C-alpha positions as CSV (number, residue, x, y, z in Angstrom):
1,M,-25.5,16.1,-16.8
2,A,-27.2,14.9,-13.6
3,S,-29.2,18.1,-13.2
4,K,-29.9,21.4,-15.2
5,Q,-30.2,23.4,-11.9
6,Q,-27.8,26.0,-10.6
7,A,-25.0,24.6,-8.6
8,K,-24.7,26.1,-5.2
9,G,-21.6,26.3,-3.0
10,T,-22.8,24.3,0.0
11,S,-20.8,21.8,1.7
12,V,-22.3,18.3,1.7
13,P,-20.6,15.0,2.7
14,V,-19.3,13.1,-0.4
15,T,-21.8,10.3,0.3
16,Q,-24.6,9.8,2.8
17,A,-24.9,6.6,4.7
18,P,-27.6,4.2,3.4
19,S,-30.4,3.2,5.7
20,R,-29.8,0.1,8.2
21,K,-32.3,-1.9,6.0
22,K,-30.5,-1.1,2.8
23,I,-27.2,-2.2,4.4
24,L,-28.6,-5.5,5.6
25,N,-30.2,-6.0,2.0
26,N,-26.5,-5.5,0.6
27,Q,-24.7,-8.1,2.7
28,Q,-24.9,-10.5,0.1
29,V,-22.9,-8.3,-2.1
30,L,-19.7,-9.1,-0.1
31,T,-17.7,-12.0,-1.2
32,S,-16.7,-14.7,1.3
33,S,-13.1,-13.4,0.7
34,Q,-14.1,-9.8,1.8
35,K,-16.1,-11.1,4.8
36,N,-13.1,-13.3,5.8
37,E,-10.7,-10.2,5.7
38,I,-13.3,-8.1,7.6
39,K,-13.5,-10.9,10.2
40,K,-9.7,-11.0,10.8
41,A,-9.4,-7.4,11.1
42,F,-12.2,-7.4,13.6
43,D,-10.9,-10.3,15.7
44,F,-7.5,-8.8,15.6
45,F,-8.8,-5.7,17.5
46,D,-11.1,-7.7,19.7
47,I,-8.3,-7.9,22.4
48,S,-10.5,-9.3,25.2
49,G,-12.1,-12.0,23.1
50,S,-15.5,-10.5,24.0
51,G,-16.9,-10.4,20.3
52,T,-16.9,-6.6,20.3
53,I,-14.4,-4.0,19.7
54,E,-14.3,-0.5,21.3
55,A,-15.7,2.4,19.2
56,K,-12.5,4.2,20.0
57,N,-10.5,1.6,18.1
58,L,-12.8,1.9,15.1
59,K,-10.8,4.5,13.3
60,V,-7.6,2.4,13.7
61,V,-9.6,-0.8,12.3
62,L,-10.8,1.0,9.4
63,R,-7.4,2.5,8.5
64,A,-6.1,-1.0,8.7
65,L,-8.4,-1.9,6.0
66,G,-7.5,1.0,3.7
67,F,-10.1,3.7,4.8
68,D,-9.3,7.1,6.5
69,P,-12.3,8.2,8.3
70,S,-12.6,11.5,10.1
71,N,-13.7,11.5,13.8
72,E,-16.9,13.1,12.6
73,E,-17.4,10.3,10.3
74,I,-16.9,7.7,13.1
75,S,-19.4,9.4,15.3
76,N,-21.8,9.4,12.5
77,L,-21.5,5.8,11.5
78,I,-22.0,4.6,15.1
79,R,-25.0,6.9,15.5
80,D,-26.6,5.8,12.3
81,L,-26.3,2.4,13.4
82,G,-28.2,3.2,16.6
83,N,-25.3,2.0,18.9
84,G,-25.0,4.8,21.4
85,K,-26.2,8.4,21.5
86,E,-24.8,11.5,19.8
87,N,-22.8,12.7,22.7
88,A,-21.8,9.2,24.1
89,K,-18.1,8.7,24.7
90,F,-16.4,6.3,22.2
91,D,-14.8,4.3,25.1
92,E,-18.2,3.4,26.3
93,T,-19.5,2.1,23.1
94,K,-19.0,-1.4,22.0
95,I,-19.3,-2.6,18.3
96,D,-20.0,-6.2,17.8
97,F,-19.0,-8.0,14.3
98,Q,-22.6,-7.7,12.9
99,E,-22.4,-3.9,13.3
100,F,-18.8,-3.7,12.3
101,L,-19.9,-5.5,8.9
102,E,-22.6,-3.1,8.5
103,I,-20.2,-0.3,9.0
104,M,-17.8,-1.8,6.4
105,I,-20.5,-2.2,3.8
106,V,-21.3,1.7,4.2
107,K,-17.5,2.3,3.7
108,M,-17.0,0.0,0.8
109,S,-20.2,1.4,-1.0
110,Q,-18.7,5.0,-0.4
111,K,-15.4,3.9,-1.8
112,D,-17.0,2.6,-5.0
113,S,-19.3,5.6,-5.5
114,N,-16.2,7.9,-5.0
115,E,-14.2,6.0,-7.6
116,D,-17.2,6.1,-10.1
117,I,-17.4,9.9,-9.6
118,Q,-13.4,10.2,-10.2
119,K,-13.9,8.1,-13.4
120,A,-16.6,10.5,-14.6
121,Y,-14.4,13.4,-13.6
122,R,-11.9,12.3,-16.2
123,L,-14.4,12.2,-18.9
124,F,-15.1,16.1,-18.4
125,V,-11.6,17.4,-18.1
126,D,-9.9,19.6,-20.5
127,E,-7.0,17.4,-21.7
128,S,-5.0,20.5,-23.0
129,R,-4.8,22.0,-19.4
130,E,-2.3,21.2,-16.8
131,P,-3.4,20.6,-13.9
132,R,-6.5,18.8,-15.4
133,V,-9.5,20.5,-14.8
134,I,-12.9,21.1,-16.2
135,T,-13.4,24.2,-18.2
136,K,-16.3,25.9,-19.8
137,R,-15.1,24.4,-23.3
138,S,-14.6,20.9,-22.0
139,L,-18.0,20.8,-20.2
140,T,-19.7,22.4,-23.4
141,K,-18.0,19.7,-25.6
142,V,-19.2,16.8,-23.4
143,V,-22.9,18.3,-23.4
144,E,-22.9,18.4,-27.0
145,D,-21.6,14.9,-27.3
146,L,-24.1,13.6,-25.0
147,E,-26.8,15.8,-26.8
148,E,-27.7,17.3,-23.3
149,D,-30.1,20.2,-23.3
150,L,-28.0,22.6,-21.3
151,T,-27.7,26.4,-22.5
152,E,-24.3,28.3,-22.2
153,Q,-25.9,30.2,-19.3
154,Q,-26.7,26.9,-17.3
155,I,-23.1,25.6,-18.1
156,E,-21.6,28.8,-16.7
157,Q,-23.9,28.6,-13.7
158,L,-22.5,25.1,-13.0
159,I,-18.9,26.3,-13.2
160,F,-19.7,29.4,-11.1
161,G,-21.7,27.6,-8.5
162,A,-18.8,25.1,-8.1
163,N,-16.5,28.1,-7.2
164,N,-19.0,29.7,-4.9
165,K,-19.8,32.4,-7.3
166,S,-22.9,33.9,-8.6
167,I,-23.4,34.3,-12.5
168,E,-24.2,38.1,-11.8
169,E,-20.5,38.3,-10.8
170,K,-19.4,37.3,-14.3
171,D,-18.4,40.7,-15.5
172,N,-16.2,41.2,-12.2
173,I,-14.2,37.9,-12.7
174,K,-11.0,38.5,-14.8
175,E,-9.6,34.8,-14.6
176,E,-11.3,31.8,-16.3
177,L,-13.2,29.8,-13.6
178,T,-12.6,26.1,-13.7
179,V,-13.8,22.9,-11.7
180,N,-11.3,20.8,-9.9
181,E,-11.8,17.2,-8.9
182,A,-13.0,18.2,-5.2
183,Q,-15.6,20.5,-6.5
184,F,-16.8,18.1,-9.1
185,I,-17.2,15.3,-6.3
186,K,-19.0,17.9,-4.3
187,I,-21.4,18.8,-7.0
188,I,-22.2,15.2,-8.1
189,S,-22.5,14.1,-4.6
190,R,-25.1,16.7,-3.9
191,E,-27.1,15.7,-7.0
192,L,-27.0,12.0,-6.0
193,N,-28.2,12.9,-2.5
194,E,-30.9,15.2,-3.8
195,D,-32.0,12.3,-6.1
196,K,-32.1,9.8,-3.4
197,K,-34.6,12.1,-1.3
198,K,-37.1,12.2,-4.2
């Protein structure tokens, strides 16, 4: 397990954007084929041929490349790059190719991270249940297989926390609490983000 702390039901982004320096250091990770695909998409939306695209078109460009960002995500990506102010209007913000490349590196690293978490989720699910969810029994088995040092109470705290419940409510809850994929992603992402801060 990533942590032996009690899980809490707070909302966190699935992944945090890496720093600009980290993005620039990771550019060599992109293959020339990936860079060419990104450049083609950028050029297609650079209607004026100015070497920039308008931020209001960024969501459409990202969708064309297989991503589905929210408006808030778009605002955060632009703000994190330092291109515009928090309350700047999108149509006043221009994004050049280098900045767009940085955004794509962030989005691609998030996609990889989410895929890894989804693979991990499948290792924890109770195969006998439909829909496939994590149960106390399946989590206990994985903890035992990995020889982790988690008590029954800590396992219950993780499951209760994922359901925004307190362990003190245990006697009042009649149904078995489980953890679905969205809850699992939220927990793991929170743990990863806390580890990055240390």
